[in-house]
Backbone as CSV, one residue per row, in Angstrom:
resi,resn,N_x,N_y,N_z,CA_x,CA_y,CA_z,C_x,C_y,C_z
1,UNK,0.843,-1.192,0.000,0.000,0.000,0.000,0.882,1.248,0.000
2,UNK,0.586,2.185,-0.806,1.343,3.431,-0.884,0.662,4.487,-0.049
3,UNK,1.447,5.110,0.820,0.916,6.134,1.699,1.459,7.475,1.268
4,UNK,0.575,8.402,1.032,0.985,9.748,0.636,1.162,10.597,1.871
5,UNK,2.339,11.186,2.027,2.638,12.001,3.191,2.338,13.451,2.897
6,UNK,1.665,14.102,3.784,1.323,15.501,3.641,2.234,16.305,4.553
7,UNK,2.877,17.324,4.002,3.710,18.174,4.832,5.058,17.550,5.099
8,UNK,5.494,17.517,6.360,6.834,17.067,6.651,6.882,15.564,6.833
9,UNK,8.084,15.014,6.745,8.271,13.570,6.823,8.981,13.146,8.100
10,UNK,9.335,14.087,8.987,10.010,13.737,10.226,9.091,12.900,11.097
11,UNK,9.654,11.822,11.656,8.872,11.005,12.561,8.833,11.678,13.931
12,UNK,7.647,11.811,14.525,7.557,12.470,15.830,8.178,11.605,16.920
13,UNK,8.468,12.232,18.039,8.968,11.466,19.180,7.908,10.502,19.678
14,UNK,6.664,10.994,19.754,5.535,10.161,20.149,4.427,10.354,19.121
15,UNK,3.970,9.252,18.537,2.946,9.327,17.493,1.618,9.735,18.104
16,UNK,0.868,10.551,17.367,-0.421,11.062,17.827,-1.512,10.596,16.876
17,UNK,-2.580,10.082,17.429,-3.713,9.605,16.642,-4.390,10.778,15.928
18,UNK,-4.784,10.614,14.652,-5.477,11.692,13.933,-6.733,12.179,14.630
19,UNK,-7.409,11.304,15.361,-8.606,11.721,16.075,-8.270,12.709,17.195
20,UNK,-7.106,12.530,17.819,-6.676,13.470,18.851,-6.378,14.839,18.246
21,UNK,-5.765,14.841,17.070,-5.476,16.103,16.387,-6.768,16.839,16.038
22,UNK,-7.762,16.083,15.596,-9.042,16.703,15.252,-9.745,17.223,16.503
23,UNK,-9.660,16.482,17.605,-10.243,16.934,18.872,-9.570,18.219,19.331
24,UNK,-8.239,18.288,19.176,-7.494,19.483,19.560,-7.919,20.682,18.720
25,UNK,-8.147,20.448,17.434,-8.602,21.522,16.551,-9.985,22.022,16.949
26,UNK,-10.898,21.104,17.244,-12.247,21.488,17.675,-12.192,22.230,19.007
27,UNK,-11.348,21.751,19.933,-11.229,22.392,21.238,-10.677,23.803,21.106
28,UNK,-9.718,23.993,20.209,-9.150,25.328,20.000,-10.218,26.294,19.511
29,UNK,-11.061,25.846,18.597,-12.137,26.701,18.088,-13.145,27.044,19.179
30,UNK,-13.561,26.042,19.951,-14.567,26.285,20.987,-14.005,27.183,22.077
31,UNK,-12.756,26.900,22.501,-12.163,27.662,23.596,-11.932,29.117,23.201
32,UNK,-11.394,29.328,21.997,-11.096,30.696,21.566,-12.385,31.473,21.320
33,UNK,-13.344,30.837,20.629,-14.613,31.516,20.383,-15.398,31.721,21.672
34,UNK,-15.162,30.826,22.656,-15.847,30.977,23.925,-15.310,32.117,24.761
35,UNK,-14.102,32.578,24.425,-13.543,33.732,25.110,-12.800,33.386,26.387
36,UNK,-11.669,32.674,26.284,-10.885,32.365,27.472,-9.987,33.545,27.819
37,UNK,-9.556,33.590,29.088,-8.684,34.664,29.546,-7.308,34.520,28.924
38,UNK,-6.490,35.543,29.116,-5.200,35.583,28.454,-4.240,34.518,28.991
39,UNK,-4.316,34.215,30.304,-3.408,33.214,30.875,-3.721,31.815,30.340
40,UNK,-5.001,31.363,30.357,-5.291,30.068,29.734,-4.955,30.043,28.241
41,UNK,-5.125,31.176,27.571,-4.786,31.242,26.153,-3.293,31.012,25.937
42,UNK,-2.473,31.641,26.772,-1.022,31.460,26.677,-0.649,30.011,26.975
43,UNK,-1.287,29.420,27.982,-1.014,28.024,28.314,-1.400,27.101,27.162
44,UNK,-2.524,27.385,26.535,-2.961,26.566,25.405,-1.980,26.685,24.239
45,UNK,-1.511,27.902,23.971,-0.535,28.092,22.896,0.775,27.403,23.235
46,UNK,1.172,27.461,24.504,2.385,26.749,24.913,2.253,25.251,24.727
47,UNK,1.067,24.726,25.007,0.833,23.300,24.790,0.929,22.955,23.310
48,UNK,0.377,23.817,22.446,0.472,23.602,21.011,1.928,23.641,20.546
49,UNK,2.732,24.524,21.136,4.146,24.599,20.792,4.863,23.303,21.143
50,UNK,4.547,22.746,22.306,5.146,21.472,22.702,4.737,20.350,21.747
51,UNK,3.508,20.407,21.251,3.053,19.407,20.287,3.863,19.499,18.996
52,UNK,4.147,20.719,18.553,4.968,20.910,17.352,6.395,20.430,17.586
53,UNK,6.940,20.675,18.763,8.281,20.180,19.077,8.298,18.662,19.087
54,UNK,7.229,18.048,19.570,7.124,16.593,19.530,7.165,16.078,18.092
55,UNK,6.640,16.872,17.153,6.684,16.505,15.743,7.983,16.886,15.055
56,UNK,8.979,17.309,15.848,10.303,17.685,15.340,10.213,18.855,14.359
57,UNK,9.306,19.778,14.651,9.173,20.998,13.870,9.628,22.189,14.700
58,UNK,10.867,22.119,15.174,11.408,23.130,16.071,11.500,24.503,15.400
59,UNK,11.998,24.631,14.137,12.028,25.970,13.517,10.653,26.616,13.427
60,UNK,9.628,25.820,13.056,8.272,26.361,12.969,7.758,26.764,14.346
61,UNK,8.073,25.956,15.353,7.648,26.272,16.712,8.291,27.562,17.201
62,UNK,9.565,27.779,16.859,10.266,29.000,17.276,9.664,30.221,16.585
63,UNK,9.384,30.105,15.284,8.823,31.234,14.535,7.439,31.618,15.060
64,UNK,6.577,30.636,15.250,5.223,30.926,15.701,5.216,31.449,17.143
65,UNK,6.088,30.892,17.978,6.171,31.369,19.357,6.672,32.806,19.411
66,UNK,7.675,33.116,18.589,8.205,34.481,18.556,7.133,35.467,18.100
67,UNK,6.390,35.088,17.048,5.319,35.952,16.560,4.241,36.147,17.617
68,UNK,3.893,35.080,18.313,2.857,35.172,19.343,3.308,36.081,20.487
69,UNK,4.571,35.959,20.903,5.085,36.795,21.987,5.092,38.263,21.572
70,UNK,5.480,38.538,20.324,5.483,39.917,19.831,4.070,40.497,19.844
71,UNK,3.098,39.730,19.339,1.712,40.202,19.330,1.179,40.389,20.743
72,UNK,1.576,39.502,21.646,1.133,39.600,23.038,1.679,40.864,23.707
73,UNK,2.963,41.151,23.478,3.582,42.347,24.050,2.943,43.607,23.473
74,UNK,2.710,43.607,22.153,2.075,44.772,21.533,0.668,44.992,22.066
75,UNK,-0.045,43.902,22.279,-1.418,43.994,22.763,-1.470,44.532,24.193
76,UNK,-0.561,44.075,25.042,-0.619,44.431,26.459,0.007,45.794,26.749
77,UNK,1.150,46.063,26.132,1.932,47.239,26.524,1.857,48.402,25.532
78,UNK,1.688,48.129,24.240,1.715,49.196,23.241,0.315,49.699,22.928
79,UNK,-0.632,48.801,22.731,-1.995,49.198,22.357,-2.642,50.170,23.349
80,UNK,-2.476,49.974,24.683,-3.100,50.935,25.618,-2.536,52.353,25.517
81,UNK,-1.344,52.504,24.937,-0.737,53.825,24.821,-1.311,54.621,23.658
82,UNK,-1.976,53.930,22.730,-2.545,54.589,21.563,-4.010,54.919,21.823
83,UNK,-4.471,55.940,21.180,-5.857,56.371,21.372,-6.502,56.688,20.032
84,UNK,-7.804,56.842,20.057,-8.512,57.186,18.846,-8.623,56.025,17.873
85,UNK,-8.837,56.378,16.613,-8.993,55.360,15.576,-7.743,54.522,15.403
86,UNK,-6.566,55.143,15.522,-5.311,54.411,15.390,-5.183,53.345,16.466
87,UNK,-5.561,53.685,17.692,-5.489,52.716,18.775,-6.439,51.555,18.575
88,UNK,-7.649,51.861,18.101,-8.633,50.804,17.854,-8.161,49.866,16.750
89,UNK,-7.649,50.412,15.661,-7.165,49.593,14.553,-5.964,48.748,14.981
90,UNK,-5.041,49.357,15.718,-3.851,48.626,16.173,-4.237,47.483,17.102
91,UNK,-5.121,47.750,18.043,-5.558,46.726,18.986,-6.311,45.607,18.279
92,UNK,-7.147,45.986,17.316,-7.919,44.979,16.577,-7.006,44.037,15.815
93,UNK,-6.015,44.598,15.119,-5.114,43.773,14.318,-4.287,42.839,15.203
94,UNK,-3.669,43.392,16.246,-2.807,42.582,17.104,-3.591,41.523,17.863
95,UNK,-4.765,41.888,18.368,-5.516,40.934,19.182,-6.145,39.840,18.328
96,UNK,-6.696,40.192,17.185,-7.303,39.164,16.327,-6.253,38.175,15.845
97,UNK,-5.104,38.691,15.402,-4.025,37.806,14.945,-3.561,36.895,16.071
98,UNK,-3.451,37.441,17.284,-2.987,36.643,18.415,-4.009,35.585,18.814
99,UNK,-5.271,35.971,18.858,-6.313,35.051,19.301,-6.474,33.878,18.335
100,UNK,-6.352,34.158,17.041,-6.581,33.097,16.062,-5.367,32.196,15.840
101,UNK,-4.228,32.540,16.412,-3.030,31.729,16.195,-3.167,30.289,16.702
102,UNK,-3.758,30.044,17.904,-3.938,28.642,18.322,-4.810,27.831,17.368
103,UNK,-5.845,28.473,16.805,-6.704,27.772,15.857,-5.932,27.430,14.585
104,UNK,-5.159,28.407,14.091,-4.368,28.175,12.877,-3.325,27.094,13.113
105,UNK,-2.684,27.119,14.275,-1.657,26.124,14.578,-2.249,24.721,14.680
106,UNK,-3.408,24.592,15.323,-4.029,23.271,15.448,-4.446,22.729,14.092
107,UNK,-4.953,23.607,13.198,-5.306,23.170,11.846,-4.061,22.799,11.050
108,UNK,-3.012,23.598,11.186,-1.749,23.310,10.499,-1.153,22.003,10.981
109,UNK,-1.240,21.767,12.277,-0.728,20.520,12.848,-1.500,19.317,12.324
110,UNK,-2.812,19.453,12.220,-3.641,18.361,11.713,-3.307,18.034,10.266
111,UNK,-3.172,19.051,9.431,-2.956,18.832,7.999,-1.538,18.348,7.713
112,UNK,-0.549,18.937,8.372,0.837,18.669,8.031,1.368,17.365,8.601
113,UNK,0.741,16.830,9.638,1.274,15.627,10.289,0.426,14.389,10.063
114,UNK,-0.560,14.480,9.203,-1.472,13.352,8.994,-1.466,12.940,7.531
115,UNK,-1.268,11.666,7.272,-1.392,11.164,5.910,-2.857,10.880,5.603
116,UNK,-3.158,10.818,4.327,-4.531,10.520,3.915,-4.961,9.148,4.425
117,UNK,-4.065,8.180,4.359,-4.389,6.823,4.815,-4.713,6.811,6.305
118,UNK,-3.931,7.529,7.101,-4.190,7.588,8.538,-5.528,8.272,8.823
119,UNK,-5.786,9.346,8.095,-7.036,10.075,8.295,-8.240,9.192,7.974
120,UNK,-8.202,8.522,6.829,-9.321,7.674,6.416,-9.510,6.525,7.388
121,UNK,-8.406,5.895,7.799,-8.499,4.763,8.721,-9.051,5.185,10.080
122,UNK,-8.604,6.340,10.583,-9.058,6.806,11.890,-10.542,7.125,11.889
123,UNK,-11.024,7.787,10.847,-12.426,8.187,10.823,-13.334,7.047,10.394
124,UNK,-12.771,6.033,9.746,-13.560,4.817,9.502,-13.848,4.103,10.816
125,UNK,-12.880,4.194,11.761,-13.104,3.578,13.070,-14.211,4.281,13.832
126,UNK,-14.407,5.560,13.534,-15.490,6.315,14.166,-16.823,6.146,13.442
127,UNK,-16.821,5.330,12.393,-18.031,5.083,11.589,-18.541,6.362,10.939
128,UNK,-17.616,7.232,10.540,-17.997,8.460,9.860,-18.361,8.137,8.415
129,UNK,-19.362,8.823,7.898,-19.831,8.580,6.539,-18.772,8.968,5.503
130,UNK,-18.770,8.267,4.389,-17.859,8.600,3.288,-18.135,9.986,2.711
131,UNK,-19.367,10.471,2.890,-19.699,11.804,2.403,-18.887,12.879,3.133
132,UNK,-18.395,12.552,4.313,-17.546,13.469,5.069,-16.073,13.142,4.866
133,UNK,-15.740,11.856,4.826,-14.346,11.435,4.719,-13.733,11.846,3.389
134,UNK,-14.461,11.641,2.285,-13.908,11.923,0.959,-13.593,13.404,0.774
135,UNK,-14.517,14.332,1.089,-14.153,15.755,0.941,-12.965,16.168,1.806
136,UNK,-12.891,15.643,3.038,-11.779,16.001,3.908,-10.459,15.423,3.404
137,UNK,-10.499,14.202,2.874,-9.275,13.604,2.339,-8.776,14.369,1.119
138,UNK,-9.702,14.851,0.296,-9.319,15.686,-0.852,-8.746,17.021,-0.364
139,UNK,-9.354,17.575,0.681,-8.872,18.837,1.237,-7.454,18.697,1.767
140,UNK,-7.132,17.547,2.351,-5.799,17.316,2.891,-4.730,17.433,1.820
141,UNK,-5.046,17.028,0.615,-4.083,17.122,-0.470,-4.208,18.431,-1.231
142,UNK,-5.366,19.083,-1.135,-5.596,20.283,-1.937,-4.730,21.446,-1.485
143,UNK,-4.732,21.732,-0.190,-4.027,22.919,0.305,-2.520,22.852,0.080
144,UNK,-1.821,21.739,0.397,-0.394,21.701,0.077,-0.112,21.829,-1.412
145,UNK,-0.976,21.240,-2.242,-0.771,21.314,-3.688,-1.002,22.722,-4.211
146,UNK,-2.009,23.408,-3.690,-2.311,24.752,-4.172,-1.231,25.734,-3.715
147,UNK,-0.632,25.502,-2.551,0.483,26.339,-2.108,1.686,26.156,-3.025
148,UNK,1.950,24.924,-3.401,3.041,24.659,-4.354,2.763,25.320,-5.701
149,UNK,1.517,25.266,-6.156,1.151,25.893,-7.417,1.278,27.415,-7.332
150,UNK,0.940,27.983,-6.182,1.067,29.425,-5.970,2.534,29.856,-6.073
151,UNK,3.418,29.076,-5.481,4.855,29.390,-5.570,5.356,29.294,-7.005
152,UNK,4.864,28.300,-7.748,5.274,28.151,-9.149,4.810,29.341,-9.994
153,UNK,3.588,29.796,-9.754,3.068,30.948,-10.503,3.875,32.203,-10.177
154,UNK,4.206,32.398,-8.916,5.006,33.563,-8.539,6.386,33.528,-9.187
155,UNK,7.004,32.350,-9.212,8.319,32.235,-9.849,8.238,32.503,-11.351
156,UNK,7.164,32.020,-11.982,7.002,32.246,-13.417,6.774,33.729,-13.721
157,UNK,6.034,34.407,-12.857,5.768,35.823,-13.076,7.002,36.687,-12.839
158,UNK,7.909,36.234,-11.970,9.128,36.994,-11.718,9.993,37.090,-12.972
159,UNK,9.966,36.027,-13.778,10.727,36.052,-15.027,10.166,37.088,-15.997
160,UNK,8.886,37.432,-15.820,8.253,38.429,-16.680,8.234,39.812,-16.029
161,UNK,8.918,39.937,-14.902,8.992,41.228,-14.234,7.741,41.600,-13.481
162,UNK,6.919,40.605,-13.143,5.679,40.849,-12.414,5.749,40.106,-11.084
163,UNK,5.484,40.797,-10.005,5.476,40.164,-8.699,4.313,40.693,-7.877
164,UNK,3.837,39.845,-6.984,2.701,40.215,-6.143,3.197,41.001,-4.929
165,UNK,2.736,42.212,-4.803,3.086,43.068,-3.680,1.957,44.070,-3.471
166,UNK,2.017,44.784,-2.365,0.997,45.801,-2.092,1.036,46.895,-3.162
167,UNK,2.236,47.228,-3.594,2.385,48.266,-4.611,1.757,47.839,-5.934
168,UNK,2.014,46.585,-6.339,1.462,46.106,-7.610,-0.053,45.991,-7.552
169,UNK,-0.592,45.598,-6.383,-2.041,45.472,-6.238,-2.710,46.841,-6.326
170,UNK,-2.075,47.863,-5.736,-2.652,49.195,-5.733,-2.497,49.922,-7.068
171,UNK,-1.312,49.771,-7.691,-1.036,50.515,-8.921,-1.477,49.773,-10.177
172,UNK,-1.402,48.428,-10.141,-1.767,47.639,-11.317,-2.687,46.489,-10.906
173,UNK,-3.885,46.801,-10.429,-4.765,45.725,-9.937,-5.226,44.768,-11.025
174,UNK,-5.553,45.289,-12.209,-6.058,44.415,-13.273,-4.951,43.513,-13.810
175,UNK,-3.734,44.023,-13.877,-2.612,43.201,-14.327,-2.315,42.101,-13.302
176,UNK,-2.449,42.436,-12.027,-2.235,41.439,-10.983,-3.265,40.323,-11.080
177,UNK,-4.522,40.708,-11.296,-5.575,39.707,-11.427,-5.355,38.835,-12.653
178,UNK,-4.961,39.459,-13.755,-4.811,38.725,-15.011,-3.650,37.747,-14.981
179,UNK,-2.530,38.157,-14.422,-1.320,37.347,-14.512,-1.089,36.432,-13.314
180,UNK,-1.759,36.685,-12.193,-1.502,35.878,-10.997,-2.759,35.181,-10.492
181,UNK,-3.827,35.933,-10.243,-5.018,35.344,-9.645,-5.777,34.439,-10.605
182,UNK,-5.885,34.845,-11.872,-6.602,34.008,-12.841,-5.915,32.652,-13.043
183,UNK,-4.584,32.614,-13.262,-3.938,31.298,-13.356,-4.096,30.458,-12.096
184,UNK,-4.082,31.122,-10.920,-4.253,30.376,-9.679,-5.645,29.765,-9.580
185,UNK,-6.671,30.518,-9.965,-8.035,29.998,-9.925,-8.227,28.852,-10.918
186,UNK,-7.662,28.988,-12.104,-7.760,27.909,-13.096,-7.036,26.661,-12.616
187,UNK,-5.861,26.852,-12.008,-5.116,25.712,-11.472,-5.866,25.057,-10.321
188,UNK,-6.535,25.867,-9.502,-7.292,25.333,-8.368,-8.401,24.410,-8.838
189,UNK,-9.109,24.822,-9.897,-10.186,23.986,-10.422,-9.639,22.669,-10.959
190,UNK,-8.518,22.743,-11.667,-7.931,21.526,-12.238,-7.407,20.605,-11.135
191,UNK,-6.769,21.191,-10.121,-6.237,20.397,-9.023,-7.361,19.717,-8.247
192,UNK,-8.451,20.442,-8.005,-9.585,19.865,-7.281,-10.180,18.685,-8.053
193,UNK,-10.329,18.832,-9.358,-10.867,17.727,-10.163,-9.918,16.535,-10.181
194,UNK,-8.617,16.804,-10.312,-7.636,15.711,-10.342,-7.591,14.964,-9.009
195,UNK,-7.643,15.713,-7.902,-7.596,15.068,-6.596,-8.866,14.268,-6.324
196,UNK,-10.002,14.774,-6.769,-11.249,14.024,-6.607,-11.212,12.724,-7.385
197,UNK,-10.721,12.807,-8.631,-10.612,11.595,-9.449,-9.621,10.610,-8.848
198,UNK,-8.509,11.128,-8.307,-7.511,10.248,-7.699,-8.063,9.558,-6.453
199,UNK,-8.849,10.293,-5.666,-9.439,9.708,-4.462,-10.428,8.601,-4.812
200,UNK,-11.232,8.856,-5.817,-12.212,7.835,-6.227,-11.523,6.625,-6.845
201,UNK,-10.433,6.857,-7.586,-9.715,5.742,-8.201,-9.028,4.862,-7.163
202,UNK,-8.767,5.425,-5.982,-8.176,4.641,-4.897,-9.241,3.912,-4.077
203,UNK,-10.484,4.084,-4.468,-11.553,3.345,-3.819,-12.055,3.951,-2.530
204,UNK,-11.918,5.268,-2.378,-12.384,5.897,-1.148,-13.903,5.869,-1.019
205,UNK,-14.591,5.732,-2.158,-16.048,5.683,-2.099,-16.577,4.275,-1.896
206,UNK,-15.675,3.306,-1.764,-16.101,1.925,-1.578,-16.572,1.698,-0.147
207,UNK,-17.556,0.828,0.006,-18.080,0.504,1.332,-17.321,-0.632,1.990
208,UNK,-16.325,-1.177,1.283,-15.556,-2.280,1.832,-14.615,-1.846,2.942
209,UNK,-14.119,-2.825,3.690,-13.202,-2.547,4.795,-11.817,-2.222,4.249
210,UNK,-11.208,-1.154,4.775,-9.883,-0.729,4.335,-8.856,-1.024,5.410
211,UNK,-7.663,-1.349,4.979,-6.562,-1.589,5.904,-5.567,-0.432,5.825
212,UNK,-4.754,-0.315,6.849,-3.744,0.736,6.901,-2.492,0.167,7.543
213,UNK,-1.326,0.494,6.980,-0.071,-0.001,7.535,0.120,0.512,8.958
214,UNK,-0.212,1.770,9.181,-0.041,2.367,10.500,-1.167,1.926,11.417
215,UNK,-0.803,1.464,12.614,-1.812,1.054,13.578,-2.432,2.284,14.228
216,UNK,-3.735,2.418,14.083,-4.455,3.579,14.599,-5.029,3.231,15.968
217,UNK,-4.465,3.829,16.999,-4.982,3.616,18.347,-4.529,4.748,19.256
218,UNK,-5.255,4.930,20.350,-4.932,5.977,21.312,-3.752,5.543,22.176
219,UNK,-2.824,6.490,22.404,-1.714,6.271,23.305,-1.780,7.218,24.485
220,UNK,-0.717,7.255,25.280,-0.693,8.106,26.466,-0.799,9.579,26.097
221,UNK,-0.088,10.002,25.039,-0.137,11.396,24.623,-1.517,11.770,24.099
222,UNK,-2.202,10.830,23.472,-3.555,11.087,22.970,-4.522,11.360,24.120
223,UNK,-4.400,10.592,25.191,-5.263,10.825,26.345,-4.925,12.150,27.020
224,UNK,-3.643,12.536,27.007,-3.261,13.828,27.556,-3.879,14.959,26.742
225,UNK,-3.830,14.840,25.412,-4.438,15.847,24.536,-5.940,15.914,24.783
226,UNK,-6.565,14.761,24.972,-8.006,14.713,25.228,-8.351,15.437,26.530
227,UNK,-7.572,15.197,27.578,-7.831,15.828,28.874,-7.617,17.339,28.790
228,UNK,-6.516,17.755,28.144,-6.230,19.188,28.004,-7.308,19.871,27.180
229,UNK,-7.747,19.244,26.106,-8.774,19.834,25.250,-10.086,20.001,26.005
230,UNK,-10.495,18.966,26.724,-11.738,19.048,27.499,-11.618,20.121,28.584
231,UNK,-10.431,20.209,29.199,-10.224,21.202,30.247,-10.380,22.620,29.732
232,UNK,-9.783,22.922,28.599,-9.888,24.274,28.049,-11.304,24.581,27.579
233,UNK,-11.983,23.598,27.030,-13.363,23.809,26.593,-14.268,24.086,27.785
234,UNK,-14.123,23.294,28.845,-14.945,23.506,30.038,-14.644,24.863,30.676
235,UNK,-13.383,25.263,30.670,-13.028,26.561,31.238,-13.679,27.703,30.452
236,UNK,-13.654,27.576,29.100,-14.254,28.631,28.272,-15.761,28.687,28.443
237,UNK,-16.387,27.533,28.699,-17.840,27.497,28.846,-18.273,27.998,30.233
238,UNK,-17.543,27.560,31.276,-17.929,27.900,32.652,-17.579,29.336,32.999
239,UNK,-16.373,29.762,32.592,-15.898,31.077,32.981,-16.036,32.091,31.864
């Protein structure tokens, strides 16, 4: 059986079940939307950072942690010094970016550390319908592929002296749309159709039992993630 790897290929120190990753993503959404205080938010982000380190993604963990600390400092110490419309805009930008970072990290962790085979096998164990599994499995391959296609389009446009920037969008909006956004949209449609056909050709729509090389089961770290996720959700709901 051929397993397609999404994102990085480093083996984590401790393997995490895809269902735990999905639970963590749901918990991040509920907790953040529920409005947790800043201290639990920092603790939750720190926990997410440790999860990334477990996946041997130390450079990414350092970058995201540094960005989060910068936004946190700006929100606490700089934003109160500003007043008027400028203060409101500054606070809105820094706080929204900071608040949504745990959600983005949990989604990134789910997509980048899970293969399609693991995802399908895990959700088959939950008796999830194929109507849900197939679109999600296609989505798992769509985003990394579309990012690669975006980089290819940017490189091709650089040879023609065209690059995507704030200046080009403001001064030459129609040229930007014609040379960058239109090819990206056309590529997106083709990629979506190709991935759908590839998923169906692999038998994802079959009702038969599927096997997976990787053993899908909960471990000690999975139960820890489950407890932490439930704890943050209950805190956001109660408090």
